[in-house]
C-alpha positions as CSV (number, residue, x, y, z in Angstrom):
1,X,80.1,134.5,75.3
2,X,81.3,134.5,71.5
3,X,79.1,133.0,69.1
4,X,82.7,131.0,68.1
5,X,82.6,129.5,71.5
6,X,78.7,128.8,71.5
7,X,79.5,127.2,68.4
8,X,82.7,125.2,69.8
9,X,80.5,124.2,72.8
10,X,78.1,122.6,70.8
11,X,80.5,120.8,68.3
12,X,82.0,119.6,71.3
13,X,78.7,117.7,72.9
14,X,77.3,116.9,69.8
15,X,81.0,114.6,68.6
16,X,82.2,113.5,72.1
17,X,81.0,110.4,72.0
18,X,80.1,109.7,68.3
19,X,81.7,106.9,66.4
20,X,84.6,107.9,64.5
21,X,82.8,107.1,61.2
22,X,79.7,109.3,62.2
23,X,78.7,112.2,59.5
24,X,79.1,114.7,62.7
25,X,82.9,114.0,62.8
26,X,83.3,115.0,59.2
27,X,81.4,117.9,59.8
28,X,83.2,119.2,62.7
29,X,86.6,118.8,60.7
30,X,85.1,121.0,58.2
31,X,84.2,123.7,60.7
32,X,87.5,123.2,62.5
33,X,89.7,124.0,58.6
34,X,87.2,127.1,57.8
35,X,89.2,129.4,60.9
36,X,92.0,128.9,63.4
37,X,89.6,130.2,66.3
38,X,87.5,127.8,65.8
39,X,90.1,125.4,66.2
40,X,91.5,127.0,69.4
41,X,88.0,127.2,71.4
42,X,87.0,123.9,70.5
43,X,90.4,122.8,72.1
44,X,89.6,124.9,75.1
45,X,86.8,122.6,75.7
46,X,88.9,119.3,75.3
47,X,91.4,120.6,77.6
48,X,88.7,121.4,80.2
49,X,86.8,118.4,79.7
50,X,88.8,115.8,81.3
51,X,88.2,117.5,84.8
52,X,84.5,117.2,84.1
53,X,83.0,114.4,86.0
54,X,79.5,115.0,86.7
55,X,77.1,117.9,85.9
56,X,77.1,118.8,89.8
57,X,80.6,119.6,89.7
58,X,81.1,121.8,87.0
59,X,80.9,124.8,89.1
60,X,83.4,123.9,91.3
61,X,85.9,123.4,88.3
62,X,85.3,126.9,86.9
63,X,86.2,128.0,90.7
64,X,89.1,126.2,90.5
65,X,90.1,127.2,87.4
66,X,90.1,131.1,88.3
67,X,93.2,130.2,90.6
68,X,95.2,127.9,88.2
69,X,98.2,129.8,86.5
70,X,97.6,130.6,82.8
71,X,94.2,130.4,82.8
72,X,93.1,134.0,83.7
73,X,92.5,135.1,80.3
74,X,90.2,132.3,80.0
75,X,88.5,132.7,82.9
76,X,88.1,136.8,81.9
77,X,86.5,135.7,78.6
78,X,83.7,133.5,80.0
79,X,84.7,130.5,81.8
80,X,81.3,130.5,84.2
81,X,79.5,131.3,80.9
82,X,81.0,128.2,79.4
83,X,79.6,126.1,82.6
84,X,75.9,127.1,81.5
85,X,76.8,126.2,78.0
86,X,77.8,122.7,78.7
87,X,75.0,122.0,81.0
88,X,73.1,122.5,78.3
89,X,75.3,120.3,75.7
90,X,75.2,117.7,78.4
91,X,71.9,116.2,77.9
92,X,73.7,115.1,74.7
93,X,76.1,113.7,76.1
94,X,73.9,111.3,78.5
95,X,72.4,110.2,75.3
96,X,74.3,106.2,75.9
97,X,74.1,105.2,79.5
98,X,77.5,105.9,81.3
99,X,79.2,102.8,81.9
100,X,82.1,103.6,84.1
101,X,83.8,106.9,84.8
102,X,86.9,107.7,86.8
103,X,90.0,109.9,87.2
104,X,93.6,108.4,88.5
105,X,96.6,110.7,89.4
106,X,100.5,110.1,90.5
107,X,102.6,112.4,91.9
108,X,106.2,113.3,91.6
109,X,108.0,110.0,91.9
110,X,105.0,107.6,92.0
111,X,104.4,105.3,89.9
112,X,100.7,103.4,89.2
113,X,99.3,100.4,87.5
114,X,95.4,100.5,87.3
115,X,92.9,97.6,85.7
116,X,89.9,98.7,83.7
117,X,86.8,97.2,83.8
118,X,87.3,96.2,80.0
119,X,90.4,94.2,81.1
120,X,92.2,97.2,79.6
121,X,95.4,97.9,81.9
122,X,97.0,101.4,82.7
123,X,100.8,102.0,83.8
124,X,100.9,105.6,84.6
125,X,104.4,107.2,85.1
126,X,105.2,110.0,87.8
127,X,103.4,113.0,88.1
128,X,100.4,112.0,85.3
129,X,96.7,112.7,85.3
130,X,94.3,111.2,83.3
131,X,90.0,110.9,82.8
132,X,88.6,107.6,81.9
133,X,85.4,107.0,80.4
134,X,83.4,104.4,78.9
135,X,79.8,104.0,77.8
136,X,78.2,101.1,75.3
137,X,79.3,102.6,72.6
138,X,83.4,103.7,73.0
139,X,86.0,104.0,75.5
140,X,87.7,107.5,76.2
141,X,90.7,108.2,78.2
142,X,91.8,111.8,78.4
143,X,95.3,112.2,79.0
144,X,95.8,115.7,80.8
145,X,99.5,115.3,81.7
146,X,102.3,113.0,81.9
147,X,103.0,109.5,80.4
148,X,100.9,106.1,80.6
149,X,101.4,103.2,78.6
150,X,98.1,101.3,78.0
151,X,97.2,97.9,77.3
152,X,93.9,97.6,75.8
153,X,91.5,94.9,75.5
154,X,90.3,94.5,72.0
155,X,86.8,95.0,71.4
156,X,85.6,95.1,67.9
157,X,82.2,97.1,68.3
158,X,83.9,99.9,70.7
159,X,87.1,101.8,70.1
160,X,89.2,103.3,72.6
161,X,90.5,106.9,71.7
162,X,93.1,108.8,73.6
163,X,92.5,112.7,73.8
164,X,96.3,114.2,74.1
165,X,95.3,117.7,73.9
166,X,97.4,118.0,70.6
167,X,95.8,114.9,68.7
168,X,94.0,111.9,69.5
169,X,95.1,108.5,69.6
170,X,92.4,105.8,68.0
171,X,92.6,101.9,68.8
172,X,91.1,98.2,69.0
173,X,93.4,96.5,70.5
174,X,97.4,96.7,71.8
175,X,100.1,98.2,73.8
176,X,101.1,101.6,73.5
177,X,102.6,104.4,75.5
178,X,101.8,107.9,75.5
179,X,103.1,111.1,76.7
180,X,101.9,114.7,76.8
181,X,103.9,117.5,77.8
182,X,104.3,121.6,77.1
183,X,106.1,120.5,74.3
184,X,104.6,117.7,72.6
185,X,103.0,114.7,72.5
186,X,104.7,111.2,72.0
187,X,103.2,107.9,70.8
188,X,105.1,104.7,70.8
189,X,103.7,101.5,69.8
190,X,104.7,97.8,71.5
191,X,102.0,95.8,69.6
192,X,99.2,96.2,67.3
193,X,98.5,99.3,65.7
194,X,97.0,102.8,66.5
195,X,96.0,106.0,64.5
196,X,97.2,109.1,65.6
197,X,95.6,112.4,64.2
198,X,95.0,115.8,64.7
199,X,93.4,118.8,62.7
200,X,96.4,118.9,60.1
201,X,96.6,115.2,59.5
202,X,96.8,111.5,60.4
203,X,99.3,109.0,60.7
204,X,99.1,104.6,61.5
205,X,101.3,103.0,63.8
206,X,102.4,99.6,63.9
207,X,104.6,97.9,66.1
208,X,107.8,99.5,66.5
209,X,107.0,102.9,65.9
210,X,107.0,106.3,67.4
211,X,105.4,109.8,66.4
212,X,104.8,112.9,67.8
213,X,102.5,115.7,67.4
214,X,103.2,119.5,68.2
215,X,101.3,122.7,67.6
216,X,99.8,123.5,64.2
217,X,101.7,120.4,62.7
218,X,100.6,117.0,61.3
219,X,101.7,114.0,63.5
220,X,105.0,113.1,62.3
221,X,107.1,109.6,62.6
222,X,110.5,109.4,64.7
223,X,113.5,107.4,64.4
224,X,113.5,106.4,68.1
225,X,113.0,102.8,69.6
226,X,109.9,102.4,70.8
227,X,110.7,100.1,73.8
228,X,112.0,103.5,75.5
229,X,108.9,104.6,76.4
230,X,107.9,102.0,78.1
231,X,111.2,101.6,80.6
232,X,109.9,103.4,83.5
233,X,108.0,100.0,84.3
234,X,111.4,98.6,85.1
235,X,112.6,101.7,87.1
236,X,114.5,103.6,84.3
237,X,114.1,106.3,82.3
238,X,115.9,106.0,78.6
239,X,117.1,109.8,77.3
240,X,117.8,109.4,73.3
241,X,119.4,112.6,71.7
242,X,117.6,114.5,74.4
243,X,117.8,118.2,74.8
244,X,117.8,120.5,77.9
245,X,113.8,120.9,77.9
246,X,113.1,117.3,77.6
247,X,115.4,116.5,80.2
248,X,114.3,118.9,82.4
249,X,110.8,117.6,82.0
250,X,111.5,114.0,82.5
251,X,113.4,114.0,85.2
252,X,111.1,116.8,87.2
253,X,108.5,113.9,86.9
254,X,110.7,111.8,89.5
255,X,113.1,114.5,91.0
256,X,112.2,115.9,94.7
257,X,112.8,119.9,93.2
258,X,111.5,121.2,90.1
259,X,114.2,121.0,87.2
260,X,114.2,124.3,84.9
261,X,116.3,125.5,82.1
262,X,118.2,128.6,81.9
263,X,119.3,130.4,78.8
264,X,123.3,129.5,77.7
265,X,125.4,128.4,75.0
266,X,123.9,126.2,72.8
267,X,121.7,123.3,73.1
268,X,123.4,120.1,74.2
269,X,122.0,116.3,73.8
270,X,121.8,113.6,76.0
271,X,122.1,110.0,75.7
272,X,121.8,108.2,78.9
273,X,119.8,105.5,81.2
274,X,118.5,106.8,84.1
275,X,117.7,104.8,87.7
276,X,114.7,106.2,88.6
277,X,115.3,105.6,92.4
278,X,118.7,107.8,92.1
279,X,117.6,110.8,89.5
280,X,119.1,113.2,92.3
281,X,122.8,111.1,91.3
282,X,122.2,111.3,87.9
283,X,121.4,115.1,88.1
284,X,124.7,115.7,89.9
285,X,126.5,113.6,87.1
286,X,125.1,115.5,84.5
287,X,128.2,118.2,84.3
288,X,130.7,115.3,83.7
289,X,128.2,114.0,81.2
290,X,127.6,116.9,78.6
291,X,128.7,120.7,78.8
292,X,125.9,121.0,81.4
293,X,126.0,123.3,84.5
294,X,123.6,122.2,87.6
295,X,122.4,125.0,89.4
296,X,120.2,124.9,92.8
297,X,118.7,127.6,93.7
298,X,115.7,128.5,95.9
299,X,113.7,125.0,95.9
300,X,114.6,124.6,92.1
301,X,117.2,122.7,90.4
302,X,118.3,124.8,87.3
303,X,120.3,123.4,84.1
304,X,122.4,125.5,81.8
305,X,124.3,124.7,78.7
306,X,127.9,125.9,79.0
């Protein structure tokens, strides 16, 4: 295992549950800024951490990761060695007693409401997976994929942090929605305020604000209605100037077949309100709404600009 990976493992376990104003947090930011490789190795630990619920199952995770598409390179570079490093670092993790830990997931088309011990509430959109961990010092949510609404109970002494891979969301008490997909992460605030940050910068959002984060860029505020992100609670999906990739990703959470994009002419945008109990009807109506061709082939629905 490379020395950079060992350093990343050490930093990860040191700051995993350290308060935001802890000196280690500032030192970590300096280390990440020294070299892009530092940030990549550290992010790998963040991506994997949501799958860890105990020391005993870390080896099972490593074996499972070996079968996941797109992770083979990481396995070849020493994932099993990573388990050993984390095993050592977990002693640091348990310096503060664990109060609560759980994983939640939804399938295609499924939505789920979850109450947490602190009085907070989560509402998971379809095809969403997340991990929750509370201790006496802070509350942590790892959004691994999909979309979730968080109604966070206020605790002055214990922040709640949402790790979304490309950025982190930090809050004391508010209601907001977070979306994570392969293109970006997006945060929409209905009440209160949150701070969105990554290695490139930070942004404070208040009620009505929307921001996104993409790879290697500071969070950016968007001119979208924050209420759009909460529409799935009422069984709707709102597409606002949505391109084909966004349409495919959003609809796939509720469609019996995966939806993919084929190369075509241009990239039309769509404004529409989709009823989640009739996503198939909307897909079939797309050619009448925009210059988009719908093709069904081998159990996959393809969209292509005409």
